[in-house]
N, C-alpha and C positions, 0 to 999 in steps of 0.2 A: 454324485450330486453336482449341481451347477455352482460355479464360483463366480461371485459378482465382483467385478473390479470397476470402481468408479473412474471414469475418465476425468482428467484434470479440467476444472472449470476455468482456471486462469492459465492461459497458455504463455503469454509474454507480459512482463512488467518492466517498466523503465521509470527511473527517477532522474530528472535533470533540471538544472545543472547540478552536478555533484562533483566537488563541494559547492555549497551555495551560502548566501547570506541575504535572505529576503525571499522574493517570489521563486517558487519552484513548481514543477509539474510532475504529475504521475500519469503515466499512460499504461493502459492494459488492454489486451485483446481477450475478450470473453467468449466462451462457447455458448453461453445462454444468458438471457436477461435475469438479473437478480439483484438483491441488495448486498452491498459490501460494507463491512465495518472496517474503518481505517483508524489505527491507533499509532501514535508516535511515542516512543519510550526513550528516556535518557539512559545513560550507562548504568545508573543505579536501579533501573527498572521502573522508575516513576512515569506514569502516563502524563504526557505533556499535552496531547491533543487526542480527541476521540470524535469521529464523525461517521455518519452513515451516508452512503451515496447509493443512488439507484443506477445500476449499470444496465446497458443494453447489450444485445448480442453483437459482437464485433468490437470495433474501436471505441474506447472510452478515454476521456482526458479530464483530469481535475486539477485545479490550481490551489496551491497552499502558500503560506507565508511563514518563513522562519526568522523574520527580523527580530522577534521577541525572544528567540532562543539564545542561550549562551553558546560560545564556541565549543565544539566537541563532536563526538560520534553519537548518532542516534539510530534507533531501529524503528523501521516502519513495519507494522503488522497489518496485512490485508487479509480479511477473513470472510468466508462465505459459510453457508450451512455445512458444506462438505469439505472445505479445504482452508488451510491457512498458509500464507507465505510471509517471509520476512525479508527485508532489504535493509542494508546499512547505508547510511549517508552521512555526510560531514557538513557541519555548519562552521564557516570560518570567518 
């Protein structure tokens, strides 16, 4: 029988500046156009932010603002229909 292996939709993801306090950027390189759900969680797992972004094939860049966040470590979750990635970042 054939084995289906999904290729990754998200190939590279960057969050900068890291650490930050205010505006920061997410960049990702996508294999195909689709919708992305972006969530930011604090260390207790509480959702601080949730947004949907339309991505295109290739380079995508989205701006966010952490100026209302308290200092600490946060987890950003980027999810598609087939894949989920997490990235830690620091607000100082």
